[in-house]
C-alpha positions in Angstrom: 0.1 -0.2 0.1 1.5 3.1 -0.6 2.1 5.8 2.2 -1.5 7.4 3.0 0.5 10.9 3.9 2.0 11.4 0.2 -0.9 8.5 -1.5 -3.3 10.5 -4.2 -5.6 7.9 -3.2 -8.5 9.0 -0.9 -8.0 8.3 3.0 -9.6 7.0 5.5 -9.5 8.2 8.9 -10.3 6.0 12.1 -9.7 6.5 15.7 -9.9 2.6 16.2 -8.2 -0.3 15.2 -12.0 -1.8 15.7 -13.1 0.6 12.8 -10.0 0.0 10.7 -10.5 -4.1 11.0 -14.6 -3.2 10.0 -14.1 -1.3 7.0 -11.0 -3.4 5.5 -13.8 -6.6 6.5 -15.8 -4.4 3.9 -13.2 -4.5 1.6 -12.7 -0.9 1.3 -8.5 -1.0 1.7 -8.2 -2.3 -2.4 -9.9 1.4 -3.4 -8.7 3.7 -0.7 -5.9 4.2 2.0 -7.0 3.0 5.5 -5.7 5.0 8.5 -6.1 4.3 12.1 -4.8 7.4 14.3 -5.5 6.4 17.5 -8.3 7.7 20.2 -8.9 11.9 20.9 -8.1 14.9 19.9 -4.4 14.9 19.9 -4.0 11.8 17.8 -5.7 13.7 15.1 -3.7 16.8 15.9 -0.6 15.1 15.4 -1.5 12.7 12.3 -2.8 16.1 11.0 0.9 17.3 11.5 2.4 14.6 9.7 -0.1 15.0 6.8 -0.1 18.6 6.2 -1.6 19.8 3.1 -2.4 17.2 0.4 -4.8 17.1 -2.9 -6.2 13.4 -1.9 -9.5 13.5 -0.3 -9.6 12.4 3.3 -12.6 11.3 5.2 -13.0 10.6 9.2 -14.7 7.7 9.7 -16.0 5.5 13.0 -18.7 5.9 15.7 -20.0 7.9 17.8 -22.9 8.4 19.6 -26.0 9.7 19.4 -27.7 12.7 21.4 -31.2 12.4 20.3 -33.2 9.6 19.3 -33.6 10.6 15.2 -29.8 8.9 15.4 -30.9 5.6 16.1 -28.1 2.4 17.4 -26.9 0.8 14.5 -27.6 3.8 11.8 -24.9 5.9 10.0 -24.8 8.9 8.9 -22.4 11.9 6.5 -21.8 15.0 8.9 -22.8 17.8 7.6 -22.1 20.4 10.2 -19.0 20.1 12.9 -19.8 22.2 16.4 -17.6 22.7 19.0 -18.5 22.0 22.7 -19.4 25.5 23.8 -22.1 25.5 20.5 -20.0 28.7 19.3 -18.0 27.6 16.7 -19.2 25.5 13.2 -17.6 23.8 10.1 -19.2 22.6 7.2 -17.3 19.8 5.5 -16.4 19.8 1.8 -17.4 16.5 0.7 -21.3 16.6 0.9 -23.5 13.4 1.0 -25.9 11.6 -1.0 -29.3 13.7 0.0 -32.1 11.3 1.4 -35.1 11.0 -0.5 -37.1 12.9 2.4 -34.3 16.4 1.9 -33.2 16.0 5.5 -29.3 15.4 5.5 -28.3 18.1 8.4 -26.6 16.2 10.8 -24.6 17.7 13.1 -21.8 16.2 15.3 -19.6 17.9 18.5 -17.0 16.6 20.1 -15.9 16.2 24.1 -12.7 14.9 25.8 -14.6 11.6 27.2 -17.7 9.4 26.3 -20.9 10.6 28.0 -23.1 7.5 29.2 -26.9 8.0 30.4 -29.5 10.1 28.7 -29.6 13.5 30.8 -26.3 14.1 29.9 -26.7 13.5 26.3 -29.7 15.4 26.5 -28.3 18.5 28.1 -25.3 18.0 25.1 -27.8 19.1 22.6 -29.3 21.6 24.5 -25.9 23.5 25.0 -24.9 22.4 21.0 -27.0 21.7 18.9 -25.8 18.7 18.6 -27.0 15.3 17.0 -23.9 13.5 17.8 -21.0 13.3 19.5 -17.2 12.1 19.6 -13.9 12.6 20.4 -12.5 13.5 17.6 -14.5 15.3 15.1 -14.1 18.9 16.6 -10.2 18.6 16.1 -10.2 17.0 13.1 -12.4 19.9 11.5 -10.2 22.9 13.0 -7.1 20.2 11.0 -9.0 20.6 7.8 -9.7 24.2 7.8 -6.1 24.6 8.3 -4.3 22.7 6.0 -7.4 23.2 3.4 -8.0 19.3 2.8 -11.0 18.1 0.9 -12.9 16.4 3.5 -15.8 14.5 5.1 -16.8 13.0 8.2 -18.6 9.6 8.4 -20.3 8.3 11.7 -21.8 5.2 12.3 -23.9 5.0 15.9 -23.0 2.3 18.3 -24.4 3.8 21.4 -27.6 5.9 21.5 -30.1 7.9 24.7 -30.9 4.2 26.3 -27.4 3.0 26.3 -25.8 2.8 29.6 -21.8 2.5 29.0 -19.5 1.4 31.8 -17.8 4.2 33.5 -14.5 3.7 32.3 -15.2 2.4 28.5 -12.5 5.3 27.3 -9.7 2.6 29.1 -10.9 -0.1 27.2 -8.3 1.4 24.1 -4.8 2.5 24.0 -3.5 5.7 22.7 -3.4 3.8 19.1 -7.0 2.5 19.2 -5.9 -1.3 20.1 -8.3 -3.1 22.3 -7.1 -3.0 25.9 -8.1 -7.0 26.2 -6.2 -7.5 29.2 -7.8 -4.7 31.2 -11.2 -5.3 29.7 -11.2 -9.1 30.5 -10.4 -8.1 34.1 -13.5 -5.5 34.1 -16.0 -8.4 32.7 -14.6 -10.9 35.4 -15.2 -8.0 38.0 -18.6 -7.5 36.5 -20.2 -9.8 34.9 -23.2 -7.9 34.4 -21.2 -5.6 31.6 -21.2 -8.7 29.3 -24.6 -8.0 27.9 -23.9 -4.6 27.8 -20.0 -5.3 25.6 -22.0 -7.6 23.2 -24.9 -5.6 22.6 -22.4 -2.5 22.0 -20.0 -4.6 19.4 -23.1 -5.6 18.0 -24.5 -2.3 17.8 -21.0 -0.9 16.4 -20.5 -3.5 13.8 -23.7 -2.8 12.0 -23.2 0.6 12.1 -19.9 0.9 10.3 -21.3 -1.8 7.8 -23.7 1.2 7.0 -20.2 3.6 7.7 -19.0 1.6 4.4 -21.9 2.1 2.5 -22.0 5.7 3.0 -18.6 6.4 1.8 -19.0 4.6 -1.0 -21.8 6.9 -2.3 -19.4 10.2 -1.7 -16.2 8.5 -3.3 -17.5 6.0 -5.6 -14.9 3.0 -6.4 
């Protein structure tokens, strides 16, 4: 595979190994360069500093949590607007999605520095920002895209919705490279077996969501 920092093929940037592996299973690496940079704003910033200016389109793709009932677990969405956590600064991706039959294509995403769990916290974030989805990376990605003049887009699948109760330490389940910390996860499950159904549901929703993410990317950037 060509170096994604120098290649002229479209780049799909993922924060987690799980996300990049799911896209590889969908056969997407044949036509796109799939890169895993690690979770969070710092990882996005570091990757962007290495990439800098490049004419190849780049799509941030992966999972997000839902802040509204409209975005159900397992679904996927092309982001039309990014808003910061104060709800003051907005960015519009330059890569657009395919319009839905009902014309409702406005999907707003915001970012925070830690995953949200519980309906109340999600509803408060929606009220404060207008965001419909939340992740850890989109705001920093939008900042970098504007700074370096990328042709860019964001596609997010919904791993957890308003009814989901994530483990309070879910952000500790992956390392700085985006890989799953399997030893840590297994110890948590042994200590709290009641988490197993939660984890299995989260994985099922995430797998379905990433399949839908792949389909949307193919519509945005045909192979």
